[in-house]
MILUMDO-775178 format. One record per residue (C-alpha): x, y, z; residue number from 1. Coordinates in Angstrom, 3 decimals. Layout:
! residues N
@x:X	y:Y	z:Z	num:NUM
...
END
This chain:
! residues 322
@x:-0.048	y:0.038	z:0.065	num:1
@x:2.855	y:2.302	z:0.817	num:2
@x:4.378	y:1.628	z:-2.568	num:3
@x:1.053	y:2.425	z:-4.438	num:4
@x:0.806	y:5.669	z:-2.504	num:5
@x:4.361	y:6.702	z:-3.443	num:6
@x:3.772	y:5.651	z:-7.211	num:7
@x:0.527	y:7.650	z:-7.318	num:8
@x:2.228	y:10.593	z:-5.631	num:9
@x:5.173	y:10.287	z:-8.089	num:10
@x:2.780	y:9.970	z:-11.080	num:11
@x:0.736	y:12.951	z:-9.868	num:12
@x:3.897	y:14.910	z:-9.467	num:13
@x:5.098	y:13.780	z:-12.874	num:14
@x:1.809	y:14.800	z:-14.437	num:15
@x:1.872	y:18.183	z:-12.744	num:16
@x:5.533	y:18.686	z:-13.856	num:17
@x:4.668	y:17.739	z:-17.422	num:18
@x:1.683	y:19.982	z:-17.325	num:19
@x:3.684	y:22.769	z:-15.828	num:20
@x:6.515	y:22.517	z:-18.355	num:21
@x:4.004	y:21.898	z:-21.245	num:22
@x:1.854	y:24.779	z:-20.345	num:23
@x:4.715	y:27.151	z:-19.469	num:24
@x:6.570	y:26.595	z:-22.743	num:25
@x:3.713	y:26.700	z:-25.224	num:26
@x:0.353	y:27.640	z:-23.589	num:27
@x:-0.536	y:30.267	z:-26.089	num:28
@x:-1.987	y:29.914	z:-29.554	num:29
@x:0.087	y:30.120	z:-32.681	num:30
@x:-1.569	y:33.369	z:-33.552	num:31
@x:-0.522	y:34.874	z:-30.295	num:32
@x:3.021	y:33.738	z:-30.715	num:33
@x:3.129	y:35.175	z:-34.202	num:34
@x:1.717	y:38.456	z:-33.034	num:35
@x:4.336	y:38.518	z:-30.317	num:36
@x:7.106	y:37.811	z:-32.692	num:37
@x:5.703	y:40.383	z:-35.061	num:38
@x:5.559	y:43.015	z:-32.312	num:39
@x:9.100	y:42.243	z:-31.270	num:40
@x:10.248	y:42.568	z:-34.842	num:41
@x:8.321	y:45.930	z:-35.124	num:42
@x:9.968	y:47.189	z:-32.104	num:43
@x:13.319	y:46.056	z:-33.434	num:44
@x:12.708	y:47.724	z:-36.780	num:45
@x:11.486	y:50.904	z:-35.010	num:46
@x:14.680	y:50.946	z:-32.977	num:47
@x:16.653	y:50.570	z:-36.154	num:48
@x:14.671	y:53.175	z:-37.988	num:49
@x:14.936	y:55.617	z:-35.035	num:50
@x:18.772	y:55.105	z:-35.090	num:51
@x:18.667	y:56.109	z:-38.827	num:52
@x:16.279	y:59.001	z:-38.224	num:53
@x:13.756	y:57.600	z:-40.661	num:54
@x:10.079	y:57.034	z:-39.904	num:55
@x:8.868	y:53.434	z:-40.685	num:56
@x:5.245	y:52.379	z:-40.663	num:57
@x:4.832	y:49.157	z:-38.583	num:58
@x:1.861	y:47.995	z:-40.587	num:59
@x:3.856	y:47.042	z:-43.646	num:60
@x:6.236	y:44.967	z:-41.702	num:61
@x:3.433	y:43.200	z:-39.673	num:62
@x:1.548	y:42.348	z:-42.748	num:63
@x:4.620	y:40.891	z:-44.309	num:64
@x:5.511	y:38.777	z:-41.293	num:65
@x:1.990	y:37.529	z:-40.587	num:66
@x:1.773	y:36.023	z:-44.089	num:67
@x:4.896	y:34.045	z:-43.468	num:68
@x:3.603	y:32.377	z:-40.255	num:69
@x:0.957	y:29.730	z:-40.581	num:70
@x:-1.415	y:29.289	z:-37.680	num:71
@x:-1.479	y:25.366	z:-37.984	num:72
@x:2.321	y:24.925	z:-37.569	num:73
@x:3.494	y:23.013	z:-34.640	num:74
@x:5.133	y:24.551	z:-31.737	num:75
@x:8.578	y:23.453	z:-32.875	num:76
@x:7.884	y:24.949	z:-36.325	num:77
@x:6.565	y:28.107	z:-34.941	num:78
@x:9.466	y:28.596	z:-32.817	num:79
@x:11.820	y:28.397	z:-35.796	num:80
@x:10.605	y:31.739	z:-37.331	num:81
@x:11.280	y:33.452	z:-34.189	num:82
@x:14.887	y:32.150	z:-34.074	num:83
@x:15.588	y:32.493	z:-37.806	num:84
@x:14.247	y:36.009	z:-38.395	num:85
@x:17.173	y:38.461	z:-38.020	num:86
@x:16.854	y:42.182	z:-37.499	num:87
@x:19.025	y:42.624	z:-40.574	num:88
@x:16.158	y:41.573	z:-42.759	num:89
@x:13.959	y:44.190	z:-41.120	num:90
@x:16.534	y:46.842	z:-41.972	num:91
@x:15.910	y:46.484	z:-45.609	num:92
@x:12.491	y:48.296	z:-45.444	num:93
@x:14.152	y:51.074	z:-43.514	num:94
@x:16.700	y:51.290	z:-46.251	num:95
@x:14.156	y:51.340	z:-48.999	num:96
@x:12.186	y:53.836	z:-46.962	num:97
@x:15.309	y:55.991	z:-46.630	num:98
@x:15.875	y:55.834	z:-50.401	num:99
@x:12.273	y:56.592	z:-50.949	num:100
@x:12.496	y:59.460	z:-48.689	num:101
@x:15.630	y:60.759	z:-50.363	num:102
@x:14.119	y:60.652	z:-53.742	num:103
@x:11.842	y:63.671	z:-53.228	num:104
@x:14.942	y:65.615	z:-52.110	num:105
@x:16.362	y:64.962	z:-55.572	num:106
@x:13.130	y:66.081	z:-57.297	num:107
@x:13.823	y:69.781	z:-56.790	num:108
@x:16.632	y:69.376	z:-59.405	num:109
@x:13.788	y:69.303	z:-61.954	num:110
@x:12.591	y:72.661	z:-60.484	num:111
@x:16.076	y:74.225	z:-60.808	num:112
@x:16.321	y:72.868	z:-64.263	num:113
@x:12.911	y:74.171	z:-65.251	num:114
@x:13.788	y:77.810	z:-64.499	num:115
@x:12.113	y:80.291	z:-66.872	num:116
@x:15.242	y:81.010	z:-68.815	num:117
@x:13.213	y:81.611	z:-71.874	num:118
@x:12.437	y:85.192	z:-70.785	num:119
@x:15.584	y:86.607	z:-72.509	num:120
@x:13.845	y:85.875	z:-75.695	num:121
@x:11.583	y:88.865	z:-74.970	num:122
@x:14.823	y:90.927	z:-74.717	num:123
@x:15.660	y:89.852	z:-78.240	num:124
@x:12.381	y:91.044	z:-79.529	num:125
@x:13.076	y:94.361	z:-77.831	num:126
@x:16.517	y:94.724	z:-79.524	num:127
@x:15.187	y:95.263	z:-82.940	num:128
@x:12.983	y:98.025	z:-81.505	num:129
@x:16.091	y:99.789	z:-80.125	num:130
@x:17.805	y:99.258	z:-83.472	num:131
@x:14.802	y:100.636	z:-85.243	num:132
@x:14.875	y:103.622	z:-82.915	num:133
@x:18.588	y:104.072	z:-83.376	num:134
@x:18.326	y:104.328	z:-87.117	num:135
@x:16.314	y:107.524	z:-87.148	num:136
@x:18.562	y:109.010	z:-84.579	num:137
@x:21.786	y:108.224	z:-86.635	num:138
@x:20.324	y:109.539	z:-89.843	num:139
@x:19.667	y:113.010	z:-88.473	num:140
@x:23.182	y:112.937	z:-87.051	num:141
@x:24.631	y:112.180	z:-90.387	num:142
@x:22.468	y:114.739	z:-91.960	num:143
@x:23.533	y:117.379	z:-89.364	num:144
@x:27.173	y:116.341	z:-90.035	num:145
@x:26.753	y:116.836	z:-93.784	num:146
@x:24.930	y:120.114	z:-93.353	num:147
@x:27.606	y:121.265	z:-90.952	num:148
@x:30.317	y:120.406	z:-93.522	num:149
@x:28.330	y:122.278	z:-96.120	num:150
@x:27.828	y:125.230	z:-93.865	num:151
@x:31.655	y:125.365	z:-93.022	num:152
@x:33.179	y:128.245	z:-95.027	num:153
@x:35.300	y:127.117	z:-97.749	num:154
@x:38.742	y:128.546	z:-98.132	num:155
@x:40.297	y:129.320	z:-101.416	num:156
@x:43.436	y:127.818	z:-102.789	num:157
@x:45.494	y:130.167	z:-100.686	num:158
@x:43.845	y:129.162	z:-97.428	num:159
@x:41.905	y:132.376	z:-97.182	num:160
@x:38.558	y:132.263	z:-95.324	num:161
@x:35.560	y:133.888	z:-96.956	num:162
@x:35.589	y:137.663	z:-96.682	num:163
@x:32.783	y:139.261	z:-94.799	num:164
@x:30.052	y:140.792	z:-96.835	num:165
@x:30.671	y:144.482	z:-97.834	num:166
@x:34.489	y:144.048	z:-97.651	num:167
@x:36.659	y:143.891	z:-100.759	num:168
@x:37.683	y:140.348	z:-101.827	num:169
@x:41.281	y:139.550	z:-102.461	num:170
@x:42.824	y:140.071	z:-105.863	num:171
@x:45.766	y:138.087	z:-106.908	num:172
@x:48.789	y:140.270	z:-107.728	num:173
@x:49.451	y:138.259	z:-110.943	num:174
@x:45.942	y:139.131	z:-112.141	num:175
@x:46.009	y:142.813	z:-111.108	num:176
@x:46.216	y:145.482	z:-113.799	num:177
@x:47.888	y:148.747	z:-112.870	num:178
@x:46.888	y:151.758	z:-114.786	num:179
@x:49.647	y:154.456	z:-114.333	num:180
@x:47.464	y:157.023	z:-116.163	num:181
@x:45.074	y:157.087	z:-113.121	num:182
@x:46.437	y:158.441	z:-109.936	num:183
@x:44.620	y:158.017	z:-106.719	num:184
@x:45.253	y:159.132	z:-103.211	num:185
@x:45.111	y:157.339	z:-99.884	num:186
@x:46.262	y:157.958	z:-96.369	num:187
@x:49.275	y:155.917	z:-94.991	num:188
@x:50.646	y:155.702	z:-91.527	num:189
@x:53.201	y:153.368	z:-89.725	num:190
@x:53.256	y:153.110	z:-85.892	num:191
@x:54.961	y:150.974	z:-83.203	num:192
@x:53.463	y:152.731	z:-80.259	num:193
@x:52.358	y:149.465	z:-78.666	num:194
@x:55.903	y:148.562	z:-77.843	num:195
@x:56.050	y:151.594	z:-75.371	num:196
@x:53.572	y:149.630	z:-73.256	num:197
@x:55.605	y:146.556	z:-73.335	num:198
@x:59.142	y:147.698	z:-72.746	num:199
@x:59.688	y:144.842	z:-70.225	num:200
@x:59.481	y:142.356	z:-72.933	num:201
@x:60.967	y:144.523	z:-75.714	num:202
@x:64.440	y:143.637	z:-77.084	num:203
@x:66.889	y:145.975	z:-75.401	num:204
@x:69.145	y:145.970	z:-78.282	num:205
@x:66.508	y:147.745	z:-80.331	num:206
@x:65.746	y:150.664	z:-78.017	num:207
@x:67.804	y:152.901	z:-80.250	num:208
@x:65.657	y:152.333	z:-83.366	num:209
@x:62.346	y:152.789	z:-81.450	num:210
@x:61.038	y:156.350	z:-81.844	num:211
@x:60.238	y:158.148	z:-78.577	num:212
@x:56.490	y:158.359	z:-79.556	num:213
@x:56.624	y:155.021	z:-81.497	num:214
@x:55.490	y:156.732	z:-84.685	num:215
@x:57.705	y:155.705	z:-87.648	num:216
@x:55.688	y:157.241	z:-90.570	num:217
@x:53.108	y:159.958	z:-89.588	num:218
@x:49.659	y:159.682	z:-91.250	num:219
@x:49.731	y:161.526	z:-94.714	num:220
@x:48.264	y:161.398	z:-98.005	num:221
@x:50.055	y:159.441	z:-100.651	num:222
@x:49.465	y:158.952	z:-104.351	num:223
@x:49.241	y:155.605	z:-106.038	num:224
@x:47.989	y:154.142	z:-109.350	num:225
@x:44.878	y:152.441	z:-109.983	num:226
@x:45.265	y:148.624	z:-109.404	num:227
@x:48.061	y:148.851	z:-106.930	num:228
@x:47.989	y:146.985	z:-103.622	num:229
@x:48.635	y:148.037	z:-100.022	num:230
@x:52.031	y:146.369	z:-100.275	num:231
@x:52.954	y:148.429	z:-103.405	num:232
@x:52.115	y:151.732	z:-101.648	num:233
@x:53.981	y:150.887	z:-98.512	num:234
@x:57.137	y:149.622	z:-100.398	num:235
@x:57.358	y:152.774	z:-102.503	num:236
@x:56.827	y:155.297	z:-99.565	num:237
@x:59.402	y:153.381	z:-97.391	num:238
@x:61.981	y:153.675	z:-100.075	num:239
@x:61.169	y:157.240	z:-100.804	num:240
@x:61.534	y:158.218	z:-97.185	num:241
@x:64.569	y:155.909	z:-96.658	num:242
@x:63.056	y:153.860	z:-94.029	num:243
@x:64.301	y:150.412	z:-93.640	num:244
@x:61.913	y:147.641	z:-94.631	num:245
@x:62.243	y:143.873	z:-95.081	num:246
@x:59.735	y:141.407	z:-96.463	num:247
@x:59.538	y:137.994	z:-98.058	num:248
@x:57.203	y:136.317	z:-100.453	num:249
@x:54.935	y:133.579	z:-98.936	num:250
@x:53.746	y:131.323	z:-101.765	num:251
@x:51.212	y:129.503	z:-99.605	num:252
@x:49.475	y:132.769	z:-99.071	num:253
@x:50.468	y:134.407	z:-102.368	num:254
@x:51.539	y:137.490	z:-100.658	num:255
@x:54.551	y:139.375	z:-99.282	num:256
@x:55.049	y:139.009	z:-95.627	num:257
@x:56.304	y:142.158	z:-93.829	num:258
@x:59.122	y:140.937	z:-91.445	num:259
@x:60.422	y:144.361	z:-90.200	num:260
@x:60.076	y:148.144	z:-90.521	num:261
@x:62.583	y:150.536	z:-89.296	num:262
@x:64.688	y:147.498	z:-87.887	num:263
@x:61.694	y:146.545	z:-85.762	num:264
@x:61.050	y:142.976	z:-86.551	num:265
@x:58.603	y:140.264	z:-85.408	num:266
@x:59.193	y:138.668	z:-82.058	num:267
@x:61.237	y:141.780	z:-80.903	num:268
@x:58.530	y:142.330	z:-78.291	num:269
@x:57.705	y:138.750	z:-77.490	num:270
@x:56.692	y:135.651	z:-79.348	num:271
@x:53.256	y:137.134	z:-80.218	num:272
@x:54.552	y:140.417	z:-81.778	num:273
@x:54.810	y:141.468	z:-85.443	num:274
@x:53.317	y:143.713	z:-88.068	num:275
@x:49.678	y:144.005	z:-89.058	num:276
@x:47.736	y:146.412	z:-91.427	num:277
@x:44.240	y:147.604	z:-91.488	num:278
@x:42.247	y:149.544	z:-94.233	num:279
@x:39.464	y:151.894	z:-93.103	num:280
@x:39.563	y:150.327	z:-89.613	num:281
@x:39.321	y:146.762	z:-90.866	num:282
@x:42.016	y:144.082	z:-90.477	num:283
@x:41.841	y:142.086	z:-93.779	num:284
@x:42.103	y:138.237	z:-93.326	num:285
@x:44.508	y:138.123	z:-96.370	num:286
@x:47.943	y:139.445	z:-97.303	num:287
@x:48.708	y:143.070	z:-98.230	num:288
@x:49.800	y:142.009	z:-101.712	num:289
@x:46.272	y:140.840	z:-102.469	num:290
@x:44.513	y:143.960	z:-101.247	num:291
@x:43.840	y:146.409	z:-104.142	num:292
@x:43.378	y:149.992	z:-102.956	num:293
@x:40.671	y:152.292	z:-103.833	num:294
@x:40.702	y:156.077	z:-103.878	num:295
@x:40.497	y:157.599	z:-100.342	num:296
@x:41.404	y:154.460	z:-98.409	num:297
@x:43.057	y:154.866	z:-95.088	num:298
@x:45.903	y:152.367	z:-94.540	num:299
@x:47.450	y:151.875	z:-91.094	num:300
@x:50.436	y:149.572	z:-90.299	num:301
@x:50.721	y:148.825	z:-86.608	num:302
@x:52.939	y:146.700	z:-84.469	num:303
@x:51.212	y:144.217	z:-82.233	num:304
@x:52.702	y:142.689	z:-79.111	num:305
@x:49.722	y:140.334	z:-78.344	num:306
@x:48.746	y:138.750	z:-81.703	num:307
@x:46.464	y:141.644	z:-82.641	num:308
@x:44.610	y:141.765	z:-79.250	num:309
@x:46.214	y:145.159	z:-78.314	num:310
@x:45.401	y:146.630	z:-81.625	num:311
@x:41.914	y:145.252	z:-82.308	num:312
@x:42.975	y:142.937	z:-84.977	num:313
@x:42.935	y:139.411	z:-83.182	num:314
@x:40.285	y:138.111	z:-85.553	num:315
@x:42.373	y:138.558	z:-88.596	num:316
@x:45.642	y:137.226	z:-87.185	num:317
@x:45.462	y:134.285	z:-89.581	num:318
@x:47.051	y:136.350	z:-92.326	num:319
@x:46.356	y:139.912	z:-91.704	num:320
@x:49.843	y:140.981	z:-91.139	num:321
@x:50.958	y:139.792	z:-94.606	num:322
END
């Protein structure tokens, strides 16, 4: 009896032990085991995704894993997926997710490429407008230039500017006709009085030949023949009164140039000094050999120390002293 009691006790203890171990190892249903394994996998994938700073939806991974586990599998077979599933396999959806997330970042390239660079075409269309507007502007300029060149006074072959209206035009001494049968009268004078106001720049070696009042030839009436020039009258009167005079022909102006009278030469009173002439108060813009006198003309030869400014003949300095 005692042996039976011990056997029954041992049997009960063995059944309880078997039930304990059996129920503790696998008392849950396969679906619960699958869900637990899936949850563990989701947690692992979430941890890996959080480490990579990428949001992963758990639903996709749970669906994928539930399809892999069958509810009719034995406990041994159900335990295998839990052991064989590695977290590295779950990383793949995170990687794909990362790549999928990175793809939108690359899409702005299309935005940068699709910049409205075609707008300069409008500028091209505006360019012809500026060209069209520029043409009428250039044409008047060219016309103005042509009119200006046309309006410019033309010089003669001896570089003489047009003579002002009402003043006698030059006559070439080669073409002049002198009629000695017709005697006319004119008034002639020669003065170097301007030097007295510029003694500081006057040549000291010429002080002896400078008259005290600067008058070399007092104003007086002289006779001349019809057709003679201012130069002809001056030359004859200087010889007649034994007054020194030096001159030279200047072919470019077709006239004789008066270099000195009474030993007073150009540049004796500065680099702007020299002899000039005027007729009836006007300084001709051509040489004295080309000015044909008329009866009653008043001829004055004056010495300038400032290119005609001090005697009122600055406008005619281009050839008035000739």
